[in-house]
Residue, then its C-alpha position, 0 to 999 in steps of 0.5 A: m446109474n447113468r443119465t438115461q436111467a436117472a431120467r427114466i426114474l425121475m421124469p414120471l415122479v416130476a410128472l406126477l408132481c405137476l398134478t399137485p398144487w406144489m408145482s407152478s407152471a414156470l417150474a414145470l416148464l423149466a423142469g422139462i427143459f432140464f430133462a431135455l437138455v441135461l439128463g435127456n428125455p427117454f420118453h421123447e416119442k410119448t411126450e410128443v404124442y401126449t403133449h397135443r392130447l393133453l393140451a386138447c383135453s385140458v382146454v376142453g376141461l377148462g370149458c367146464g368152468m366157462n359160461l358160454l354167454v361170456v365166451a360169445k360176448v368176449g368174441l363179439h366184443g373183440v371182433g374189431y381189434t381181433i381182425v386188425g391185430i391179425v391183419l397187421t401181424l400177418a402183414v408185418g410178418a410178410i415184410l420181415g420174411r422178405l427182408l430176412k429172405l426166409e423161405r416163404e412157407i416158414a415166414v407164413l407159418i411163423s406169422v400165422g402162429t404169432a397172429i392167432c394161437g401158435g402151434s395150433a394155427i401152424a398145425a392147421v395152416g401148414p397142411a392147407i398150404r402144403a408146407k414141407s416137414h422142415s418148414m413146419t418144424v422150424a416154425l413150431g420150434t421158433v414159436f415154442s422157443l418164444n412161448a417158453l420165454a413168454l411164460l417166464l417174462f410176461p408175469p413180471l412185466g404185468y406187475y411192472f406195468s401195474l396191469t389189472h387181472t383183466q388187463f393181463g389176461l387180455w394181454s397174454a391172450l393177444a400176445i402169447h402164442d399157445t393156449s397152454s402158455v397163455v393159461g400158464s402165464a395167467l395162472q402165475f399172475g393171478s387166478d382171476s386172469v385165467q378166465i379172461a385169458t382163456t375165453v379171449k384166446l379161444a375166441r381168437a383161436l376160432w379164426i383158425v377156421p377162416l384163415t385156413v380156408v383163405a390160406s388153402w385157397a391162396y395156395s391152391k395153384d400149387a396144391k397137391a392132393g392128399m393133404p387135408a388141413k387139420r381141424p382144431w377140434f378142441i375148440l368145439g369140445f370147449l364150446i360143447a363143455a361150456a354149453v353143458v355147464t351153461w344150460v344144463p341144470g346142476a352141471s356147473e358144480a361138477g364142471h368146477y371140479v373138472e376145470l380144477v383137474a384141467r388146470r393141473t393137466l395144463v401144468l403137466t402139458l408144460f412139463c412135456i413141452g419143455a421135455n420136447l425141447h431137444g438140441h436138434i430142434l434148436k438147430q433146426v430153428g436157426l437164427l433168421p427164423l428166430v429173428q423174424g419170430f422174435l421181432l414179430w412177437l415183439f411188435a405184437g406184444s408191445a402194440t397190444l400192451a400199448a393199446i390196452l394201457m391207452g384203453w383202445v382194447s378192453 
């Protein structure tokens, strides 16, 4: 039996295991990376497609465990530091891009992904600025690599700095790129962190909409027809699901079970993400984009952690 045959047998089994309580988020990610880099991923086309769908559906499912009034309160409460954080991250990203002499598109996409919500922001803003396909790939590869690192590093760092569940949920939402890794990290730290992490992250993700509009307007002089921006529809789905369980009598109990399923499909999502990390993606990322992404992520993560510890952000 060769590696491809072994992967064809083992990958579906591990994917099913991800839907059980015995598979943690970090272990699922590492298992996916193992298949990608050691045995190979014979289902690459399918995992690439289903990763985005699983993430979107899982986020909508998590909405069934949320109270929309809490989401609105978190979003309004954090408007000030959200605007400051996004503006500072974009400004530092632009400076780093110029210092490292990166392609403007790549620098912008990495900055946008760091400022808001990783791959979703890049996927939305990329078409709006008419980014070339290789720029999208490099930016997504960079953000994904840091996502994987964050999933492994953030929980131990949270314990080291003695963060509360609320503080860790807030920090992971503000400093980790993608929603799947935010929730996966929060799940490892403690279930009490998940709700604050998800609500803050999704409230922050709503800023994709105005940012995409601004980016499209800023690049309008160089725009080419036929490339409309993608819309993060899963945010609307999350809000609808949250609205149902918030205001429809008797829906909250059923929503609780839907949320439990959504948490397991998020673990499966992380497995698929790891399985998509092929060597050619790492080569496309290159050194300088990764340097920009890491330095910008380090700035955003350390600044938000300091603000939380000093009580500026709560």
